[in-house]
C-alpha positions in Angstrom: 12.7 84.5 69.2 12.2 80.9 68.3 11.7 78.2 71.0 14.2 75.4 71.5 12.6 72.2 70.4 13.1 69.0 72.5 14.4 67.1 69.4 17.4 69.4 69.2 18.7 68.2 72.6 18.5 64.5 71.3 20.4 65.4 68.1 23.1 67.3 70.1 23.5 64.3 72.5 23.9 61.8 69.6 26.5 64.1 67.9 28.6 64.5 71.1 28.5 60.6 71.6 29.7 60.0 68.0 32.6 62.5 68.5 33.7 60.8 71.7 33.5 57.3 70.3 35.5 58.3 67.2 38.3 59.9 69.4 38.5 56.8 71.6 38.8 54.5 68.6 41.4 56.6 66.9 43.6 56.7 70.0 43.3 53.1 71.2 46.3 50.8 70.4 45.4 47.9 68.0 44.8 44.6 69.7 47.2 41.8 69.0 46.1 39.4 66.3 45.7 35.8 67.5 45.2 32.7 65.5 44.9 29.0 66.2 47.2 28.2 63.3 50.9 29.0 63.7 52.5 31.1 61.0 54.9 29.1 58.8 58.6 29.7 59.4 60.8 31.0 56.6 62.4 27.5 56.6 58.9 25.9 56.0 58.2 28.4 53.2 61.5 27.5 51.5 60.8 23.8 52.0 57.4 24.2 50.3 59.0 26.1 47.4 61.6 23.4 46.9 59.0 20.7 47.0 57.2 22.4 44.2 60.3 22.5 42.1 61.9 19.2 43.1 59.4 16.6 44.7 61.1 14.9 47.6 63.8 17.6 48.0 63.9 19.4 51.4 65.2 22.7 52.5 68.3 21.0 53.9 69.4 20.4 50.3 69.6 24.0 49.3 73.2 24.3 50.3 74.5 20.8 50.7 78.2 20.5 50.2 80.5 17.6 50.8 81.1 17.1 54.6 77.9 19.0 55.7 75.3 17.3 57.9 71.8 16.5 56.8 69.3 18.0 59.3 65.8 17.1 58.0 63.7 14.6 59.9 62.6 11.6 57.9 61.6 8.9 60.3 58.1 10.4 60.8 57.7 10.9 57.0 58.4 7.3 56.1 60.6 5.9 53.4 60.3 5.6 49.6 61.0 2.3 47.9 64.5 2.3 46.4 63.2 1.8 42.9 60.6 4.3 41.6 57.2 2.7 41.5 58.3 -0.5 43.2 56.4 -2.3 46.0 57.3 -4.9 48.5 58.3 -8.2 46.8 55.4 -10.6 46.3 57.7 -13.6 47.0 58.3 -14.2 50.7 61.8 -15.5 50.1 62.8 -12.0 48.9 61.8 -10.4 52.2 64.0 -9.7 55.2 64.2 -12.7 57.6 63.7 -15.2 54.8 66.1 -18.3 55.1 69.3 -18.4 53.1 70.2 -22.1 53.2 73.5 -21.7 51.2 75.0 -19.7 54.0 72.9 -21.1 56.9 71.4 -17.8 57.8 68.6 -15.4 56.9 68.3 -12.4 54.6 68.9 -9.0 56.2 67.1 -7.0 53.6 64.6 -6.7 50.7 65.7 -8.3 47.4 64.2 -6.5 44.4 64.0 -8.7 41.3 62.4 -8.2 38.0 58.7 -9.3 37.9 58.4 -9.4 41.8 58.1 -5.8 42.9 55.5 -4.4 40.5 57.9 -2.6 38.1 60.7 -3.9 35.8 64.1 -4.2 37.4 66.5 -4.4 34.5 70.3 -4.2 34.8 71.2 -0.5 35.0 67.8 0.7 36.3 67.9 3.8 38.5 68.1 3.4 42.3 67.0 6.3 44.5 67.5 7.5 48.0 64.7 6.4 50.2 65.1 9.4 52.5 67.0 12.6 53.0 70.4 11.3 54.2 74.1 11.5 54.2 76.3 9.1 52.3 78.6 7.2 54.7 79.8 4.6 52.2 80.3 4.7 48.5 82.1 1.9 46.7 83.4 3.9 43.8 86.5 1.7 43.4 84.7 -1.7 43.6 86.4 -4.6 41.9 84.4 -7.8 41.3 85.7 -11.1 42.8 87.5 -13.5 40.6 85.7 -16.9 40.1 88.2 -18.7 42.3 87.8 -16.3 45.1 84.0 -16.6 44.8 84.2 -20.4 45.0 86.2 -20.2 48.2 83.8 -17.7 49.7 80.9 -20.1 49.0 82.7 -22.9 50.8 83.5 -20.6 53.7 79.9 -19.5 54.3 78.2 -22.9 54.2 78.0 -23.0 58.0 77.3 -19.3 58.5 78.7 -16.1 57.2 80.7 -13.5 59.1 79.9 -9.8 58.8 82.9 -9.4 56.5 81.7 -12.3 54.3 78.2 -10.8 54.2 79.7 -7.5 53.1 81.4 -9.2 50.2 78.2 -10.9 49.2 76.4 -7.5 48.9 78.8 -6.5 46.1 79.1 -2.8 45.2 77.3 -0.7 47.8 76.1 2.7 48.9 75.2 3.3 52.5 73.1 6.3 53.7 72.5 7.5 57.2 69.2 9.5 57.9 69.0 12.2 60.5 67.3 9.7 62.9 70.4 7.4 62.7 68.8 4.8 60.5 71.3 3.3 58.0 70.1 2.3 54.5 72.3 -0.1 52.7 72.1 -0.6 48.9 73.8 -3.6 47.4 74.5 -5.5 44.2 74.8 -2.1 42.4 76.3 -2.0 38.9 77.5 1.5 39.4 77.1 4.7 41.5 75.5 7.9 40.3 78.0 10.7 39.5 79.3 12.5 42.6 78.4 9.9 45.1 81.1 10.3 47.7 81.2 9.9 51.5 79.9 13.0 53.2 77.6 14.1 50.5 74.0 14.8 51.4 71.3 13.4 49.2 67.5 14.1 49.1 64.7 11.6 49.0 64.1 10.5 45.4 67.6 11.4 44.2 69.3 8.8 42.0 72.3 7.3 43.9 73.1 4.3 41.8 72.0 1.6 39.4 70.7 -1.9 39.6 73.3 -4.6 39.0 74.4 -8.1 40.1 77.7 -7.4 41.8 78.6 -9.9 44.5 76.6 -12.7 42.9 77.6 -15.6 40.7 76.3 -13.8 37.6 78.4 -10.7 38.4 81.5 -12.9 39.0 80.8 -14.6 35.7 80.9 -11.1 34.0 77.3 -11.2 32.7 74.3 -8.9 33.2 72.0 -11.7 34.2 70.3 -12.0 37.5 69.9 -8.2 38.0 68.6 -7.3 41.4 68.8 -4.7 44.2 69.5 -5.5 47.8 68.0 -2.9 50.2 68.6 -3.2 53.9 67.2 -0.9 56.7 69.3 -0.9 59.9 67.8 1.0 62.9 71.1 0.4 64.7 74.3 -1.6 64.2 72.7 -4.8 65.3 69.0 -4.6 64.2 67.6 -4.7 60.7 64.1 -4.1 59.5 62.1 -7.4 59.6 64.5 -9.1 62.0 62.8 -11.9 63.9 59.5 -11.4 62.0 57.6 -13.7 59.7 56.6 -12.7 56.2 53.1 -11.5 57.3 54.5 -9.4 60.0 57.1 -7.9 57.7 54.3 -6.9 55.2 52.3 -5.3 58.0 55.3 -3.3 59.2 56.2 -2.3 55.7 52.7 -0.9 55.2 53.3 1.8 57.7 57.1 2.3 57.0 56.9 3.0 53.3 55.0 5.9 51.9 55.9 5.9 48.2 56.8 7.1 45.6 
């Protein structure tokens, strides 16, 4: 009869240990997976897909019908300039807060003229939404002032213009309200993009109208001269971007407010 060797005891012990560990691992519930990076929501995934197909378009635009409410946040993302490729005007007199001697007041917005914003601004050039927003005004039935009415208006505003008079001076307009409550006013338009009606939601970068000269002496005269775009940013009913600031301050503020395109 053969003798039991000491090494067999070691081998048997290792075998039993391996079997026990295997059983424990097989019966233990899996630990929860943790990560420092939150998983993207379905809405975020959809937003990323839309961005790849339509730069500037958000998930809120996937089912935007007339009368629906825009829900995307835009304040933190910043604004796009209202004319693709444009920049802040080089001329200080075209900035908000610049004096307007003819009506004893100051400009409430940015005036985009050809040769002053880095890109051409011809009559009929496309104007885009600076943010995801909802249309709250669309002058689809705008009629230009007659020359005689214009002359009377110019006399009436010499000592200061009322809100109603300023509204006439902006010509044909589109107003947009962002989810944060900021109102973007576009003026002097020659026309509106198809389908621009009150209640419609638009995405940042969408064409909403076209450069014109409505509400100006050139528009009243029936020419295409003096093409421009008036762009006003109202954080509430009484405060516009650049109010009370000098040209240098406006430029510093604009550097953080505008992000493109």
